[in-house]
C-alpha positions in Angstrom: -46.4 -1.2 -1.5 -45.8 -4.9 -2.0 -42.4 -6.3 -2.9 -42.3 -8.2 -6.2 -39.0 -10.0 -5.5 -39.1 -13.7 -4.8 -37.0 -15.3 -2.1 -33.8 -16.8 -3.4 -33.5 -20.5 -3.9 -30.8 -22.5 -2.1 -28.8 -22.7 -5.3 -29.1 -18.9 -6.0 -27.9 -18.2 -2.4 -25.0 -20.6 -2.9 -24.1 -18.9 -6.2 -24.3 -15.5 -4.6 -22.0 -16.5 -1.8 -19.6 -18.2 -4.2 -19.4 -15.0 -6.4 -18.8 -12.9 -3.3 -15.9 -15.1 -2.2 -14.4 -15.0 -5.7 -14.6 -11.2 -5.7 -12.9 -11.1 -2.3 -10.2 -13.3 -3.7 -9.7 -11.0 -6.6 -9.4 -8.1 -4.3 -6.8 -9.9 -2.2 -4.8 -10.7 -5.4 -5.0 -7.1 -6.6 -3.9 -5.8 -3.2 -0.9 -8.1 -3.3 0.2 -6.7 -6.6 0.3 -3.1 -5.3 2.0 -4.0 -2.0 4.7 -5.9 -4.0 5.1 -3.2 -6.6 5.5 -0.4 -4.1 7.5 -2.5 -1.7 10.2 -3.2 -4.3 10.2 0.3 -5.8 10.5 2.0 -2.4 13.0 -0.7 -1.2 15.2 0.1 -4.2 14.9 3.8 -3.6 15.8 3.6 0.1 18.8 1.3 -0.7 19.9 3.6 -3.6 19.6 6.7 -1.5 21.6 5.1 1.3 24.3 4.0 -1.1 24.5 7.5 -2.7 24.8 9.1 0.8 27.7 6.7 1.6 29.3 7.8 -1.7 28.9 11.5 -0.8 26.8 12.0 -3.9 25.4 15.5 -3.6 21.9 14.6 -4.9 20.9 11.2 -3.3 17.2 12.1 -3.5 17.3 11.7 -7.3 17.0 7.9 -6.9 13.4 8.5 -5.8 12.5 9.4 -9.4 12.0 5.6 -9.8 8.7 6.0 -8.1 7.3 7.9 -11.1 6.8 4.8 -13.3 5.3 3.1 -10.2 2.7 5.9 -10.0 1.9 5.5 -13.7 1.5 1.7 -13.4 -0.6 2.1 -10.3 -3.0 4.7 -11.9 -3.2 2.7 -15.2 -3.8 -0.6 -13.5 -6.3 0.6 -11.0 -8.3 2.4 -13.7 -8.3 -0.7 -15.8 -9.4 -2.9 -12.9 -12.1 -0.4 -12.0 -13.6 -0.6 -15.5 -13.6 -4.4 -15.6 -14.9 -4.9 -12.1 -18.3 -6.6 -12.0 -19.1 -5.1 -8.6 -17.4 -2.6 -6.4 -18.1 -2.9 -2.7 -18.3 -0.1 -0.1 -15.0 -1.4 1.3 -13.4 -1.1 -2.1 -14.4 2.6 -2.2 -13.0 3.1 1.3 -9.7 1.4 0.3 -9.5 3.5 -2.8 -10.1 6.7 -0.8 -7.6 5.7 1.8 -4.7 5.1 -0.6 -5.6 8.1 -2.8 -5.4 10.2 0.4 -2.0 8.7 1.0 -0.9 9.7 -2.5 -2.1 13.2 -2.0 -0.3 13.5 1.4 3.0 12.2 -0.1 2.7 14.6 -3.1 2.1 17.5 -0.7 5.0 16.5 1.5 7.3 16.3 -1.6 6.0 19.6 -3.0 6.5 21.5 0.3 9.3 19.4 1.8 11.7 22.3 1.5 9.8 23.9 4.4 11.2 21.2 6.6 14.5 20.8 4.9 13.3 17.7 3.1 13.4 15.6 6.3 10.5 13.5 5.0 11.3 9.9 5.9 9.8 9.9 9.4 6.6 11.8 8.2 6.1 9.6 5.2 6.5 6.4 7.2 4.1 7.8 9.7 1.5 8.6 7.0 2.0 5.1 5.5 1.1 3.4 8.8 -2.6 4.3 8.6 -3.6 3.0 5.2 -1.5 -0.1 5.6 -3.1 -1.1 8.9 -6.6 -0.1 7.8 -6.1 -2.2 4.6 -5.2 -5.1 6.9 -8.4 -4.6 8.8 -10.5 -4.4 5.6 -8.9 -7.5 4.1 -8.9 -9.2 7.6 -5.2 -9.9 7.2 -3.1 -9.5 10.3 0.3 -9.2 8.6 -0.8 -5.9 7.1 -2.1 -4.7 10.4 1.3 -5.5 11.9 3.0 -4.0 8.9 1.2 -0.7 9.7 2.4 -1.0 13.3 6.0 -1.5 12.0 5.6 1.7 9.8 4.6 3.6 12.9 7.5 2.3 15.0 10.0 2.9 12.2 8.7 6.5 11.9 9.4 7.1 15.5 12.9 5.7 15.1 13.4 8.0 12.1 12.6 11.0 14.2 15.5 10.1 16.4 18.1 9.1 13.8 20.4 10.9 11.4 19.3 11.1 7.7 21.5 8.2 6.5 20.3 5.8 9.1 16.7 6.7 8.3 17.0 4.9 4.9 18.0 1.7 6.7 15.0 2.0 8.9 12.9 2.7 5.8 14.2 -0.6 4.4 13.0 -2.4 7.5 9.6 -0.7 7.3 9.1 -1.6 3.7 10.1 -5.2 4.1 7.8 -5.6 7.1 5.0 -3.4 5.9 4.7 -4.1 2.2 6.9 -7.0 1.0 6.2 -9.7 3.6 2.5 -9.0 3.7 2.4 -8.7 -0.1 3.9 -12.1 -0.6 1.8 -13.6 2.1 -1.3 -12.2 0.5 -0.3 -13.6 -2.9 0.3 -17.0 -1.3 -3.0 -16.9 0.6 -4.8 -16.6 -2.7 -2.9 -19.5 -4.2 -3.9 -21.7 -1.2 -7.6 -20.8 -1.3 
């Protein structure tokens, strides 16, 4: 069988490379949105839970309900982006599967958290370490890789600390794992 496709011209090759670079830039911009959204939502939840614990409020976990709108925004925006994407790469599929897996793990932990007396901070931080660092590898962005390492180190610290202190460690992990990399990603796109 003979191939009927013609070799690309120099201009066609350049156009293809340019479009691939633009797609990569869009992916970076989209990633920064999610890291910043979840970074601020989880930051506020950890800070609120810590404050409620200090005030001896008997249900400090209720502050985590602020994550529900973030889930809705995430699902809505990712579906909209999926419909409007010109092309979806294999790495896009891997990233989607990785973060969807994180969501399923967190939902499972929340649903069955009563089995471990709702001592979830360390486990959730540990689970967040993997998709954060792998996303850094996929995007070739070291601050996310280091953010994943910070999640892992903070998870270890949470296993060793009382519940109230775990929220402060959670704040550190969110700032270093999501917020700083999220802002750096956003700025990286502006500078390209």
